[in-house]
N, CA and C atoms as a LAMMPS dump frame, in Angstrom:
ITEM: TIMESTEP
0
ITEM: NUMBER OF ATOMS
435
ITEM: BOX BOUNDS ff ff ff
-5.0000000000000000e+02 5.0000000000000000e+02
-5.0000000000000000e+02 5.0000000000000000e+02
-5.0000000000000000e+02 5.0000000000000000e+02
ITEM: ATOMS id mol type element x y z
1 1 1 N 22.892 -334.033 -7.723
2 1 2 C 23.718 -333.792 -8.464
3 1 3 C 23.596 -333.915 -10.25
4 2 1 N 22.328 -335.168 -10.37
5 2 2 C 21.975 -335.009 -11.643
6 2 3 C 21.269 -334.168 -11.988
7 3 1 N 20.562 -333.572 -11.249
8 3 2 C 19.539 -332.382 -11.711
9 3 3 C 20.449 -331.058 -11.982
10 4 1 N 20.983 -330.796 -11.176
11 4 2 C 22.295 -329.611 -11.654
12 4 3 C 22.909 -330.279 -13.117
13 5 1 N 23.277 -330.96 -13.437
14 5 2 C 23.836 -331.4 -14.658
15 5 3 C 23.026 -331.166 -15.625
16 6 1 N 21.539 -331.959 -15.566
17 6 2 C 20.255 -332.071 -16.24
18 6 3 C 20.128 -330.125 -16.658
19 7 1 N 20.2 -329.006 -15.769
20 7 2 C 19.776 -327.961 -15.797
21 7 3 C 20.991 -327.309 -16.683
22 8 1 N 22.637 -327.387 -16.482
23 8 2 C 23.313 -327.011 -17.001
24 8 3 C 23.225 -327.331 -18.364
25 9 1 N 22.682 -328.705 -18.551
26 9 2 C 22.689 -328.893 -20.46
27 9 3 C 21.938 -328.289 -20.813
28 10 1 N 20.864 -328.588 -20.144
29 10 2 C 19.593 -327.494 -20.871
30 10 3 C 19.949 -325.962 -20.701
31 11 1 N 20.042 -325.581 -19.86
32 11 2 C 21.306 -324.463 -20.109
33 11 3 C 21.837 -323.851 -21.377
34 12 1 N 22.722 -324.931 -21.589
35 12 2 C 23.491 -324.963 -22.602
36 12 3 C 23.311 -324.758 -24.121
37 13 1 N 22.606 -326.026 -23.984
38 13 2 C 21.612 -326.349 -25.231
39 13 3 C 20.431 -325.144 -25.828
40 14 1 N 19.839 -324.666 -24.506
41 14 2 C 18.667 -323.903 -24.874
42 14 3 C 19.526 -321.936 -25.507
43 15 1 N 20.614 -322.223 -24.735
44 15 2 C 21.27 -320.853 -24.839
45 15 3 C 21.796 -320.736 -26.276
46 16 1 N 22.517 -321.705 -26.726
47 16 2 C 23.395 -321.97 -28.067
48 16 3 C 21.944 -322.005 -28.84
49 17 1 N 20.278 -322.898 -29.006
50 17 2 C 19.739 -322.236 -29.649
51 17 3 C 19.008 -320.904 -29.912
52 18 1 N 19.222 -320.095 -28.78
53 18 2 C 18.736 -318.505 -28.946
54 18 3 C 19.927 -317.576 -29.531
55 19 1 N 20.789 -318.496 -29.391
56 19 2 C 21.794 -317.606 -30.037
57 19 3 C 21.749 -317.453 -31.646
58 20 1 N 21.316 -318.652 -31.973
59 20 2 C 21.525 -318.734 -33.345
60 20 3 C 20.192 -318.214 -33.991
61 21 1 N 18.797 -318.238 -33.284
62 21 2 C 17.998 -317.704 -33.03
63 21 3 C 18.462 -315.986 -33.717
64 22 1 N 19.261 -315.471 -32.413
65 22 2 C 19.576 -313.816 -32.773
66 22 3 C 20.29 -313.654 -33.778
67 23 1 N 21.4 -314.172 -34.081
68 23 2 C 22.062 -314.085 -35.193
69 23 3 C 21.292 -314.203 -36.672
70 24 1 N 20.132 -314.979 -36.53
71 24 2 C 18.9 -314.896 -37.754
72 24 3 C 18.207 -313.644 -37.626
73 25 1 N 18.009 -313.747 -36.391
74 25 2 C 17.093 -312.225 -36.343
75 25 3 C 17.853 -310.658 -36.673
76 26 1 N 19.314 -310.976 -36.581
77 26 2 C 19.848 -310.091 -36.773
78 26 3 C 20.13 -309.724 -38.231
79 27 1 N 20.123 -311.182 -39.047
80 27 2 C 20.573 -310.995 -40.353
81 27 3 C 19.164 -310.768 -41.137
82 28 1 N 18.079 -311.11 -40.761
83 28 2 C 17.22 -310.952 -41.894
84 28 3 C 16.438 -309.723 -41.277
85 29 1 N 15.878 -309.146 -40.077
86 29 2 C 14.961 -308.225 -39.541
87 29 3 C 15.781 -306.877 -39.242
88 30 1 N 17.1 -307.178 -38.505
89 30 2 C 17.574 -306.213 -38.118
90 30 3 C 18.805 -305.419 -39.301
91 31 1 N 19.411 -306.515 -39.738
92 31 2 C 20.017 -305.766 -40.59
93 31 3 C 19.945 -304.851 -41.816
94 32 1 N 18.74 -305.157 -42.434
95 32 2 C 18.208 -303.819 -43.564
96 32 3 C 18.352 -302.581 -42.849
97 33 1 N 17.837 -302.51 -41.686
98 33 2 C 17.609 -301.265 -40.768
99 33 3 C 18.902 -300.505 -40
100 34 1 N 20.242 -301.33 -40.445
101 34 2 C 21.444 -300.708 -39.533
102 34 3 C 21.047 -301.066 -38.168
103 35 1 N 20.421 -301.831 -37.49
104 35 2 C 20.225 -301.669 -36.157
105 35 3 C 20.832 -302.514 -35.078
106 36 1 N 21.666 -302.653 -34.23
107 36 2 C 22.493 -303.179 -33.181
108 36 3 C 22.185 -303.785 -32.556
109 37 1 N 22.757 -305.084 -31.703
110 37 2 C 22.06 -305.467 -30.52
111 37 3 C 22.747 -304.701 -29.778
112 38 1 N 22.088 -304.371 -28.418
113 38 2 C 22.686 -303.864 -27.135
114 38 3 C 23.52 -304.823 -26.485
115 39 1 N 24.332 -304.58 -25.061
116 39 2 C 25.444 -305.504 -24.815
117 39 3 C 25.093 -306.166 -23.515
118 40 1 N 23.922 -306.095 -23.458
119 40 2 C 23.268 -306.508 -22.506
120 40 3 C 22.655 -307.978 -23.166
121 41 1 N 22.569 -308.308 -24.284
122 41 2 C 21.562 -309.332 -24.792
123 41 3 C 22.334 -310.869 -24.649
124 42 1 N 23.308 -310.95 -24.751
125 42 2 C 24.174 -312.219 -24.475
126 42 3 C 23.878 -312.855 -22.94
127 43 1 N 23.894 -311.578 -22
128 43 2 C 23.33 -312.378 -20.664
129 43 3 C 21.835 -312.277 -20.3
130 44 1 N 21.269 -311.807 -21.13
131 44 2 C 19.826 -311.755 -21.008
132 44 3 C 19.337 -313.431 -21.477
133 45 1 N 20.162 -313.835 -23.01
134 45 2 C 19.681 -315.192 -23.213
135 45 3 C 20.237 -315.714 -22.108
136 46 1 N 21.367 -316.045 -21.318
137 46 2 C 21.458 -316.905 -20.575
138 46 3 C 20.65 -316.742 -19.189
139 47 1 N 20.37 -315.519 -18.681
140 47 2 C 19.124 -315.847 -18.181
141 47 3 C 18.182 -316.325 -18.244
142 48 1 N 17.411 -316.287 -19.135
143 48 2 C 16.211 -316.985 -20.029
144 48 3 C 16.54 -318.025 -20.139
145 49 1 N 17.754 -318.947 -20.777
146 49 2 C 17.868 -320.199 -20.449
147 49 3 C 17.906 -320.695 -19.388
148 50 1 N 18.614 -320.035 -18.413
149 50 2 C 18.813 -320.466 -16.94
150 50 3 C 17.257 -321.021 -16.396
151 51 1 N 16.493 -319.875 -16.403
152 51 2 C 14.823 -320.116 -15.999
153 51 3 C 14.103 -321.28 -16.636
154 52 1 N 14.406 -321.048 -18.326
155 52 2 C 13.518 -322.409 -18.9
156 52 3 C 14.263 -323.697 -18.643
157 53 1 N 16.181 -323.896 -18.181
158 53 2 C 16.212 -324.902 -17.576
159 53 3 C 15.764 -325.561 -16.412
160 54 1 N 15.461 -324.628 -15.483
161 54 2 C 15.222 -324.52 -13.698
162 54 3 C 13.493 -325.157 -14.179
163 55 1 N 13.297 -324.829 -14.895
164 55 2 C 11.11 -325.155 -14.816
165 55 3 C 11.409 -326.431 -15.718
166 56 1 N 12.332 -326.285 -16.482
167 56 2 C 12.296 -327.831 -17.372
168 56 3 C 12.353 -329.124 -16.187
169 57 1 N 13.308 -328.684 -15.532
170 57 2 C 14.1 -329.715 -14.488
171 57 3 C 12.678 -329.845 -13.542
172 58 1 N 12.157 -328.566 -12.713
173 58 2 C 10.997 -329.037 -11.625
174 58 3 C 9.763 -329.872 -12.792
175 59 1 N 9.354 -329.08 -13.764
176 59 2 C 8.07 -329.849 -14.442
177 59 3 C 8.465 -331.161 -14.566
178 60 1 N 9.673 -331.646 -15.814
179 60 2 C 9.83 -332.927 -16.209
180 60 3 C 10.799 -333.905 -15.4
181 61 1 N 11.484 -333.508 -14.726
182 61 2 C 12.515 -334.177 -13.95
183 61 3 C 12.15 -334.416 -12.457
184 62 1 N 11.123 -333.607 -11.779
185 62 2 C 10.824 -334.24 -10.303
186 62 3 C 9.907 -334.975 -10.082
187 63 1 N 10.344 -336.344 -9.654
188 63 2 C 9.206 -337.097 -10.088
189 63 3 C 9.086 -337.84 -10.876
190 64 1 N 9.752 -337.897 -12.105
191 64 2 C 10.107 -338.734 -13.215
192 64 3 C 10.523 -339.69 -13.316
193 65 1 N 10.91 -340.18 -11.848
194 65 2 C 11.246 -341.526 -11.461
195 65 3 C 10.257 -342.634 -11.689
196 66 1 N 8.88 -341.687 -11.18
197 66 2 C 7.671 -343.119 -10.86
198 66 3 C 7.126 -343.513 -12.508
199 67 1 N 6.983 -344.834 -12.658
200 67 2 C 7.156 -345.757 -13.544
201 67 3 C 5.233 -345.885 -13.891
202 68 1 N 4.647 -345.273 -13.109
203 68 2 C 3.416 -345.501 -12.965
204 68 3 C 2.342 -344.334 -13.581
205 69 1 N 3.414 -343.46 -13.977
206 69 2 C 2.548 -342.31 -14.676
207 69 3 C 1.9 -342.503 -16.17
208 70 1 N 0.726 -342.087 -16.514
209 70 2 C 0.175 -342.048 -17.564
210 70 3 C 0.586 -341.61 -18.468
211 71 1 N -0.016 -341.656 -19.686
212 71 2 C 1.01 -341.119 -20.886
213 71 3 C 0.487 -340.2 -21.056
214 72 1 N -1.314 -339.642 -20.744
215 72 2 C -1.769 -338.44 -20.697
216 72 3 C -1.323 -337.656 -19.617
217 73 1 N -0.531 -338.142 -18.427
218 73 2 C -0.257 -336.679 -17.773
219 73 3 C 1.302 -336.307 -17.868
220 74 1 N 1.794 -337.246 -18.584
221 74 2 C 3.07 -337.176 -19.034
222 74 3 C 2.948 -336.072 -20.566
223 75 1 N 1.911 -336.193 -21.306
224 75 2 C 1.986 -335.422 -22.495
225 75 3 C 1.405 -333.519 -21.632
226 76 1 N 0.519 -333.711 -20.857
227 76 2 C -0.27 -333.148 -20.181
228 76 3 C 0.815 -332.259 -19.577
229 77 1 N 2.186 -332.938 -18.946
230 77 2 C 3.169 -332.305 -18.389
231 77 3 C 3.996 -331.14 -19.611
232 78 1 N 4.013 -331.966 -20.535
233 78 2 C 5.13 -331.533 -21.536
234 78 3 C 4.02 -330.552 -22.38
235 79 1 N 2.599 -330.434 -22.602
236 79 2 C 1.984 -329.381 -22.57
237 79 3 C 2.136 -327.599 -21.803
238 80 1 N 2.326 -328.258 -20.75
239 80 2 C 2.412 -327.28 -19.793
240 80 3 C 3.659 -326.588 -19.591
241 81 1 N 4.528 -327.426 -19.911
242 81 2 C 6.139 -327.296 -19.986
243 81 3 C 6.624 -325.959 -20.936
244 82 1 N 5.778 -326.573 -22.46
245 82 2 C 5.843 -325.571 -23.498
246 82 3 C 5.056 -324.394 -23.87
247 83 1 N 4.113 -324.265 -23.294
248 83 2 C 3.612 -323.097 -22.576
249 83 3 C 4.127 -321.675 -21.528
250 84 1 N 4.428 -322.644 -20.43
251 84 2 C 5.52 -322.152 -19.511
252 84 3 C 6.684 -321.451 -20.064
253 85 1 N 7.228 -322.555 -21.091
254 85 2 C 8.509 -321.662 -21.459
255 85 3 C 8.059 -320.586 -22.323
256 86 1 N 7.475 -321.218 -23.106
257 86 2 C 6.611 -319.775 -24.026
258 86 3 C 6.648 -318.675 -23.063
259 87 1 N 5.991 -318.752 -22.291
260 87 2 C 5.852 -317.021 -21.205
261 87 3 C 7.125 -316.609 -21.304
262 88 1 N 7.861 -317.678 -20.523
263 88 2 C 9.436 -317.01 -20.014
264 88 3 C 9.983 -316.337 -21.239
265 89 1 N 10.319 -316.606 -22.343
266 89 2 C 10.839 -316.224 -23.5
267 89 3 C 10.306 -315.546 -23.996
268 90 1 N 9.121 -315.136 -23.82
269 90 2 C 8.347 -313.992 -24.443
270 90 3 C 8.326 -312.509 -23.735
271 91 1 N 8.311 -312.93 -22.326
272 91 2 C 8.115 -312.148 -21.577
273 91 3 C 9.796 -311.711 -21.407
274 92 1 N 10.929 -312.6 -21.422
275 92 2 C 12.172 -311.713 -21.159
276 92 3 C 12.139 -311.049 -22.607
277 93 1 N 11.576 -311.917 -23.746
278 93 2 C 11.988 -311.196 -24.807
279 93 3 C 11.125 -309.5 -24.999
280 94 1 N 10.307 -309.774 -24.471
281 94 2 C 9.582 -308.269 -24.099
282 94 3 C 10.491 -307.105 -23.035
283 95 1 N 10.808 -308.253 -21.959
284 95 2 C 11.594 -307.057 -20.811
285 95 3 C 13.14 -306.729 -21.441
286 96 1 N 13.788 -307.535 -22.369
287 96 2 C 15.515 -307.246 -22.821
288 96 3 C 15.205 -306.837 -24.545
289 97 1 N 13.908 -306.404 -24.924
290 97 2 C 14.011 -305.887 -25.962
291 97 3 C 14.703 -306.716 -27.497
292 98 1 N 14.207 -308.161 -27.503
293 98 2 C 14.677 -308.84 -28.071
294 98 3 C 13.528 -308.763 -29.286
295 99 1 N 12.669 -308.26 -29.44
296 99 2 C 11.652 -307.606 -30.517
297 99 3 C 10.758 -306.581 -29.731
298 100 1 N 10.386 -305.611 -31.011
299 100 2 C 9.665 -304.782 -31.036
300 100 3 C 8.703 -304.538 -31.764
301 101 1 N 8.637 -305.203 -32.475
302 101 2 C 7.583 -305.094 -33.595
303 101 3 C 6.263 -306.452 -33.293
304 102 1 N 5.132 -306.198 -33.897
305 102 2 C 4.481 -307.655 -34.166
306 102 3 C 4.961 -308.496 -35.154
307 103 1 N 5.777 -307.925 -35.976
308 103 2 C 6.448 -308.891 -36.705
309 103 3 C 7.795 -309.674 -36.05
310 104 1 N 8.311 -309.102 -35.196
311 104 2 C 9.166 -309.595 -34.287
312 104 3 C 8.664 -310.207 -33.117
313 105 1 N 7.538 -310.123 -32.674
314 105 2 C 6.357 -311.491 -31.365
315 105 3 C 6.848 -312.273 -32.657
316 106 1 N 6.255 -312.298 -33.781
317 106 2 C 6.007 -313.439 -35.042
318 106 3 C 6.818 -314.257 -34.69
319 107 1 N 8.246 -313.537 -35.392
320 107 2 C 9.202 -314.159 -35.715
321 107 3 C 9.845 -314.986 -34.347
322 108 1 N 9.678 -314.398 -33.263
323 108 2 C 10.582 -314.888 -32.175
324 108 3 C 9.535 -316.094 -31.911
325 109 1 N 7.97 -316.529 -31.709
326 109 2 C 7.427 -317.523 -31.754
327 109 3 C 7.636 -318.392 -32.553
328 110 1 N 7.842 -318.356 -33.792
329 110 2 C 8.45 -319.327 -34.65
330 110 3 C 9.596 -320.003 -34.328
331 111 1 N 10.673 -318.878 -34.006
332 111 2 C 11.954 -319.452 -33.526
333 111 3 C 11.746 -320.788 -32.269
334 112 1 N 10.97 -319.966 -31.249
335 112 2 C 10.802 -320.539 -30.345
336 112 3 C 10.575 -322.067 -30.142
337 113 1 N 9.457 -322.325 -31.34
338 113 2 C 9.234 -323.555 -32.005
339 113 3 C 10.129 -324.143 -32.661
340 114 1 N 11.031 -323.691 -32.927
341 114 2 C 11.955 -324.186 -33.557
342 114 3 C 13.245 -324.85 -32.811
343 115 1 N 13.289 -323.64 -31.788
344 115 2 C 14.224 -324.175 -30.715
345 115 3 C 13.962 -325.478 -29.802
346 116 1 N 12.154 -324.977 -29.272
347 116 2 C 11.953 -326.167 -28.753
348 116 3 C 11.903 -327.544 -29.093
349 117 1 N 11.529 -327.511 -30.25
350 117 2 C 11.727 -329.004 -30.665
351 117 3 C 13.276 -329.506 -31.351
352 118 1 N 14.131 -328.776 -31.296
353 118 2 C 15.709 -329.153 -31.646
354 118 3 C 16.237 -329.561 -30.179
355 119 1 N 15.664 -328.468 -29.217
356 119 2 C 16.631 -329.275 -27.823
357 119 3 C 15.793 -330.577 -27.934
358 120 1 N 14.745 -331.075 -27.594
359 120 2 C 13.987 -332.018 -27.477
360 120 3 C 14.671 -333.202 -28.143
361 121 1 N 14.908 -332.999 -29.656
362 121 2 C 15.938 -333.788 -30.21
363 121 3 C 17.269 -334.143 -29.875
364 122 1 N 17.782 -332.892 -29.513
365 122 2 C 19.047 -332.916 -28.979
366 122 3 C 19.104 -333.179 -27.786
367 123 1 N 18.347 -333.53 -26.686
368 123 2 C 18.397 -333.847 -25.749
369 123 3 C 18.035 -335.72 -25.432
370 124 1 N 16.726 -335.861 -26.635
371 124 2 C 17.111 -337.584 -27.081
372 124 3 C 18.292 -338.107 -27.381
373 125 1 N 18.495 -337.515 -28.603
374 125 2 C 20.126 -337.909 -28.979
375 125 3 C 21.177 -337.965 -28.012
376 126 1 N 21.261 -336.849 -26.92
377 126 2 C 22.274 -337.203 -25.874
378 126 3 C 22.065 -338.48 -25.238
379 127 1 N 20.73 -338.439 -24.806
380 127 2 C 20.455 -339.694 -24.006
381 127 3 C 20.411 -341.177 -24.264
382 128 1 N 20.163 -341.326 -26.155
383 128 2 C 20.242 -342.553 -26.596
384 128 3 C 21.879 -342.65 -26.587
385 129 1 N 22.889 -341.85 -27.133
386 129 2 C 24.317 -342.053 -26.908
387 129 3 C 24.646 -342.806 -25.675
388 130 1 N 24.127 -342.035 -24.664
389 130 2 C 24.56 -342.249 -23.253
390 130 3 C 24.223 -343.597 -22.944
391 131 1 N 22.668 -344.414 -23.66
392 131 2 C 22.447 -345.474 -23.205
393 131 3 C 23.216 -346.72 -24.139
394 132 1 N 23.61 -345.826 -25.329
395 132 2 C 24.588 -346.859 -25.971
396 132 3 C 25.755 -347.099 -25.509
397 133 1 N 26.277 -346.062 -24.44
398 133 2 C 27.576 -346.552 -23.736
399 133 3 C 27.28 -347.422 -23.084
400 134 1 N 26.437 -347.301 -21.931
401 134 2 C 26.395 -348.235 -21.173
402 134 3 C 25.524 -349.373 -21.58
403 135 1 N 25.242 -349.663 -22.592
404 135 2 C 24.703 -350.607 -23.017
405 135 3 C 25.845 -351.786 -23.479
406 136 1 N 26.669 -350.685 -24.024
407 136 2 C 28.562 -351.688 -24.679
408 136 3 C 28.883 -351.89 -22.967
409 137 1 N 29.248 -351.038 -22.379
410 137 2 C 29.827 -351.328 -21.315
411 137 3 C 29.287 -352.371 -20.244
412 138 1 N 27.853 -352.578 -20.43
413 138 2 C 27.24 -353.638 -19.632
414 138 3 C 27.466 -355.202 -20.388
415 139 1 N 27.258 -355.141 -21.713
416 139 2 C 27.792 -356.311 -22.592
417 139 3 C 29.009 -356.611 -22.193
418 140 1 N 30.346 -355.42 -22.366
419 140 2 C 31.545 -355.975 -21.993
420 140 3 C 32.022 -356.743 -20.79
421 141 1 N 31.193 -356.391 -19.662
422 141 2 C 31.529 -356.857 -18.275
423 141 3 C 30.875 -358.357 -18.535
424 142 1 N 29.316 -358.526 -19.341
425 142 2 C 29.136 -359.77 -19.697
426 142 3 C 30.334 -360.741 -20.48
427 143 1 N 30.354 -360.338 -20.945
428 143 2 C 31.319 -360.849 -21.621
429 143 3 C 32.544 -361.669 -21.339
430 144 1 N 33.258 -360.594 -20.165
431 144 2 C 34.193 -360.984 -19.378
432 144 3 C 33.92 -362.105 -18.426
433 145 1 N 32.737 -362.095 -17.96
434 145 2 C 32.187 -363.044 -17.268
435 145 3 C 32.048 -364.587 -17.557
């Protein structure tokens, strides 16, 4: 159940970030040429977000319970995660026509990096908040005893 929650949470966060990207791309790149998005773009974003979330859960959360993992192995998995998600996003972008030129490819790559960092930051904030709530609950139980 926890892994399903992680997948759904990541899907929502990544979808939001990609929708922000699409808004910026439409504003700065497509608007001057009076282009518009096709009807299937929101669905393709959700599909790409789900694929990214699924691979995130597989790469980073399966077997993450082991505390004996070295820092090198952990950072290696993050690097593999970054590259794999980049490939997923760029393939989906090409397949669903999120970009059509080299300029669009570069802009998509830059936005991918921003979305990746923002998603890690948001995940960290969520877990930090949950940790704070758990700590407060434990302290309250200790105070009652």
